[in-house]
C-alpha positions in Angstrom: 4.2 -10.6 20.6 3.1 -11.9 17.1 5.5 -12.2 14.3 2.5 -9.3 13.2 3.1 -7.2 15.3 6.9 -8.0 15.4 6.7 -6.9 12.3 5.0 -3.8 12.5 7.3 -2.4 15.3 10.4 -3.1 13.0 8.3 -0.3 10.8 7.9 2.3 13.2 11.4 2.3 14.3 13.3 1.5 10.7 11.2 3.5 8.5 9.6 5.9 10.7 12.2 6.8 12.9 10.0 4.8 16.8 12.1 4.5 19.7 11.1 2.9 23.2 10.4 5.7 24.5 7.8 4.3 27.4 8.9 2.5 30.4 6.0 -0.8 30.8 6.1 -1.2 35.1 4.9 -4.4 35.8 1.0 -4.9 35.9 -1.4 -5.8 39.1 -0.4 -9.5 37.9 3.5 -9.0 38.6 4.1 -9.3 34.8 3.9 -7.3 31.7 7.1 -4.9 32.3 8.8 -3.9 29.3 9.3 -0.9 26.9 6.8 0.5 24.5 7.8 2.3 20.9 6.5 6.2 20.1 7.2 8.8 17.7 8.5 10.9 20.9 8.8 11.3 24.7 6.0 13.1 24.0 3.5 11.6 22.3 0.2 10.0 24.6 1.9 11.5 27.9 -1.2 11.1 29.9 -1.8 8.0 28.8 -2.9 5.1 31.4 -1.7 2.2 31.1 -4.5 -1.3 32.0 -3.7 -2.2 35.1 -4.0 -5.8 33.8 -2.6 -7.8 30.5 -0.4 -7.4 28.0 1.2 -4.3 26.3 4.0 -5.2 23.9 6.2 -2.2 22.2 4.2 -2.2 19.6 1.7 -1.3 21.5 1.2 2.6 19.9 2.6 1.0 15.9 -0.6 1.1 13.3 -1.8 -2.1 12.1 0.6 -2.6 8.8 0.7 -5.9 9.3 -3.0 -6.7 9.3 -4.5 -3.7 7.9 -5.5 -2.6 4.3 -5.9 0.8 4.7 -2.9 0.6 6.9 -0.3 -1.2 5.3 -1.7 0.5 1.7 -0.5 4.2 3.3 2.6 2.8 4.2 3.2 1.6 0.4 2.4 5.0 -1.0 4.9 6.8 2.1 7.4 4.2 0.7 6.7 5.3 -2.6 6.6 1.1 -3.5 5.3 1.7 -7.2 4.8 -2.0 -7.8 1.7 -3.1 -10.1 -1.3 -4.6 -8.1 -0.6 -8.1 -9.9 2.4 -8.6 -8.9 2.0 -7.8 -4.5 2.0 -9.8 -2.2 -1.7 -11.5 -1.2 -1.5 -10.3 1.8 -1.4 -7.6 4.0 1.8 -8.6 6.1 2.9 -9.8 2.4 3.0 -6.0 1.8 4.5 -4.6 4.9 7.1 -6.6 4.7 7.6 -5.4 1.1 7.1 -1.9 2.1 10.5 -2.3 4.9 12.6 -3.7 2.4 11.7 -1.8 -0.2 12.5 1.2 1.9 16.2 -0.8 3.3 17.0 -1.6 0.0 16.4 2.0 -1.2 17.4 4.0 1.6 21.0 4.9 0.6 19.2 5.4 -3.0 16.5 8.2 -2.2 13.8 8.0 -4.2 
């Protein structure tokens, strides 16, 4: 899994409490088994797996590390109030900063 999707998965687990709710069986080529993160077991319960291709554990996760809109919603959610001039210059950097900020403030709610 690309490192950006690993970051998205960690954000969903740590900040939003997502768990590995879906078991992915091997695809038509006998590959691609594992688990997918979701907010709850009923999330997209009628979803059908693609017959072939990689379905990583961050499949349902928003694209915080690569999508500007998603990372701005994340920053607002965690209460990140850093001035724009002090933010990292990439969505991946901002997503990582949000995760760090959340972990550091977990015991000190905003």
